[in-house]
VMD Tcl script that draws the C-alpha trace (Angstrom):
set ca {
  {-96.45 -40.56 286.91}
  {-93.05 -42.20 286.64}
  {-94.83 -45.37 285.48}
  {-96.71 -43.37 282.83}
  {-93.46 -41.76 281.74}
  {-91.77 -45.16 281.45}
  {-94.74 -46.59 279.52}
  {-94.89 -43.65 277.10}
  {-91.12 -43.79 276.54}
  {-91.37 -47.53 275.84}
  {-94.17 -46.86 273.35}
  {-91.96 -44.32 271.54}
  {-89.22 -46.98 271.30}
  {-91.67 -49.59 269.95}
  {-92.98 -47.15 267.35}
  {-89.42 -46.26 266.34}
  {-88.66 -49.96 265.89}
  {-91.81 -50.36 263.77}
  {-90.72 -47.39 261.67}
  {-87.28 -48.96 261.11}
  {-88.95 -52.23 260.10}
  {-91.27 -50.38 257.72}
  {-88.29 -48.60 256.15}
  {-86.48 -51.93 255.68}
  {-89.55 -53.38 253.98}
  {-89.84 -50.25 251.82}
  {-86.21 -50.72 250.73}
  {-86.85 -54.38 249.91}
  {-89.86 -53.52 247.78}
  {-87.96 -50.72 246.04}
  {-85.05 -53.01 245.16}
  {-87.43 -55.72 243.92}
  {-89.35 -53.14 241.89}
  {-86.14 -51.80 240.33}
  {-85.00 -55.29 239.37}
  {-88.44 -56.19 237.98}
  {-88.45 -53.03 235.87}
  {-85.14 -54.22 234.38}
  {-86.69 -57.65 233.81}
  {-89.65 -55.94 232.12}
  {-87.21 -54.21 229.75}
  {-85.59 -57.57 229.00}
  {-89.01 -59.14 228.35}
  {-89.95 -56.36 225.96}
  {-86.57 -56.69 224.26}
  {-87.08 -60.44 223.92}
  {-90.44 -59.98 222.19}
  {-88.68 -58.47 219.16}
  {-89.00 -60.94 216.28}
  {-85.64 -59.91 214.81}
  {-83.46 -61.26 217.65}
  {-81.79 -64.63 217.31}
  {-82.28 -67.72 219.47}
  {-78.84 -67.15 221.02}
  {-79.82 -63.60 221.98}
  {-83.04 -64.94 223.54}
  {-80.99 -67.41 225.57}
  {-78.70 -64.59 226.74}
  {-81.74 -62.53 227.72}
  {-83.16 -65.57 229.56}
  {-79.89 -65.86 231.51}
  {-80.18 -62.18 232.47}
  {-83.80 -62.68 233.58}
  {-82.82 -65.74 235.64}
  {-79.91 -63.82 237.20}
  {-82.19 -60.91 238.06}
  {-84.72 -63.21 239.71}
  {-81.88 -64.95 241.55}
  {-80.74 -61.54 242.82}
  {-84.21 -60.89 244.25}
  {-84.16 -64.37 245.80}
  {-80.79 -63.54 247.38}
  {-82.29 -60.34 248.72}
  {-85.05 -62.47 250.19}
  {-82.63 -64.79 251.98}
  {-80.96 -61.77 253.60}
  {-83.99 -59.56 254.26}
  {-86.98 -61.90 254.25}
  {-88.49 -60.55 251.02}
  {-89.81 -63.34 248.82}
  {-90.85 -63.27 245.20}
  {-94.37 -64.35 244.37}
  {-94.36 -67.87 242.93}
  {-95.94 -66.54 239.74}
  {-92.60 -64.88 238.88}
  {-90.98 -68.31 238.64}
  {-92.88 -68.58 235.34}
  {-90.24 -66.24 233.82}
  {-87.36 -68.56 234.67}
  {-85.89 -70.95 232.11}
  {-88.39 -73.77 231.65}
  {-91.24 -71.69 233.11}
  {-94.45 -71.01 231.21}
  {-93.56 -67.36 230.54}
  {-89.85 -67.84 229.78}
  {-88.12 -65.74 227.17}
  {-87.24 -68.58 224.82}
  {-90.66 -70.11 224.08}
  {-93.21 -68.32 226.27}
  {-95.94 -65.96 225.09}
  {-94.48 -62.40 225.00}
  {-97.81 -60.67 225.74}
  {-98.51 -62.94 228.72}
  {-95.00 -62.32 230.08}
  {-95.38 -58.57 230.12}
  {-98.94 -58.73 231.48}
  {-97.89 -61.07 234.30}
  {-94.93 -58.85 235.18}
  {-97.14 -55.73 235.16}
  {-99.45 -57.46 237.66}
  {-96.49 -58.14 239.95}
  {-95.25 -54.55 239.69}
  {-98.76 -53.28 240.46}
  {-98.89 -55.57 243.47}
  {-95.57 -54.23 244.76}
  {-96.70 -50.63 244.14}
  {-99.94 -51.27 246.03}
  {-98.01 -52.76 248.96}
  {-95.70 -49.73 248.95}
  {-98.64 -47.31 248.93}
  {-100.36 -49.21 251.75}
  {-97.18 -49.23 253.82}
  {-96.63 -45.53 253.14}
  {-100.15 -44.69 254.28}
  {-99.70 -46.82 257.41}
  {-96.44 -45.04 258.19}
  {-97.85 -41.56 257.60}
  {-101.29 -41.91 259.17}
  {-100.67 -44.45 261.89}
  {-97.02 -44.60 262.91}
  {-96.39 -40.86 262.58}
  {-99.51 -39.91 264.52}
  {-98.97 -42.53 267.23}
  {-95.32 -41.56 267.62}
  {-96.08 -37.84 267.86}
  {-98.78 -38.51 270.47}
  {-96.46 -40.75 272.49}
  {-93.66 -38.18 272.32}
  {-96.10 -35.44 273.43}
  {-97.17 -37.64 276.37}
  {-93.53 -38.13 277.35}
  {-92.89 -34.38 277.30}
  {-96.11 -33.55 279.19}
  {-95.58 -36.27 281.81}
  {-91.93 -35.35 282.33}
  {-92.88 -31.68 282.67}
  {-95.66 -32.46 285.17}
  {-93.37 -34.72 287.14}
  {-90.72 -32.01 287.23}
  {-93.26 -29.44 288.48}
  {-94.41 -31.81 291.20}
  {-90.87 -32.59 292.28}
  {-90.00 -28.87 292.24}
  {-93.15 -28.03 294.21}
  {-92.31 -30.70 296.80}
  {-88.81 -29.27 297.14}
  {-90.14 -25.74 297.60}
  {-92.71 -26.94 300.14}
  {-90.12 -28.87 302.12}
  {-87.69 -25.95 302.02}
  {-90.45 -23.69 303.28}
  {-91.28 -26.15 306.07}
  {-87.60 -26.30 307.08}
  {-87.28 -22.50 307.28}
  {-90.55 -22.30 309.21}
  {-89.30 -24.94 311.65}
  {-86.00 -23.11 312.11}
  {-87.79 -19.81 312.81}
  {-90.10 -21.47 315.32}
  {-87.17 -23.18 317.03}
  {-85.21 -19.93 317.26}
  {-88.28 -18.12 318.56}
  {-88.85 -20.77 321.19}
  {-85.22 -20.65 322.32}
  {-85.29 -16.84 322.60}
  {-88.61 -16.93 324.43}
  {-87.23 -19.46 326.88}
  {-84.18 -17.29 327.40}
  {-86.36 -14.25 328.06}
  {-88.50 -16.21 330.47}
  {-85.43 -17.34 332.35}
  {-84.18 -13.76 332.52}
  {-87.58 -12.61 333.77}
  {-87.64 -15.31 336.44}
  {-84.14 -14.43 337.51}
  {-85.12 -10.75 337.69}
  {-88.26 -11.64 339.61}
  {-86.35 -13.82 342.02}
  {-83.72 -11.10 342.43}
  {-86.31 -8.47 343.09}
  {-87.97 -10.76 345.60}
  {-84.72 -11.13 347.47}
  {-84.23 -7.41 347.39}
  {-87.58 -6.81 348.92}
  {-86.92 -9.21 351.68}
}
mol new
graphics top color blue
foreach p $ca { graphics top sphere $p radius 0.5 }
foreach p [lrange $ca 0 end-1] q [lrange $ca 1 end] { graphics top cylinder $p $q radius 0.2 }
display resetview
């Protein structure tokens, strides 16, 4: 039972570690999604025909900086941008300066949908797999620890009972032996008296 308790406790720790990893990944996706929503706003802003070439270049710099920020996030956390987002960078096919505005927004919407789908999948995994597995493992830990405690308590009670029983038997034997010796002495004394 101690082995089962150790195994169940280890499983709880593994599931907790998986939950922490899932939360880190959720944070990464959320940050990337937030930045991409800002990029989407910049792309929509850049599709306005009334803005100047200098304003488009400034918007392109903001887009590049935003994508660089997500890349920096990736170097720290392991999150990587899909290669298709490189098309938004200066010189890319969907850049702000000379790319097709409709294609830019459509491509970005695909990436946001992909991130949202990954978030939904991870959320479902956390709720329906990690949560259930962790609750079951925690219940096994409690049940096993409780059973082990009952067994250890029962063993203690049994051994205490055996000790008291042994002490009573020993005392009884000693008193019986003392009575027998007194009876023998009385018998021997009465024998001498009769002689």
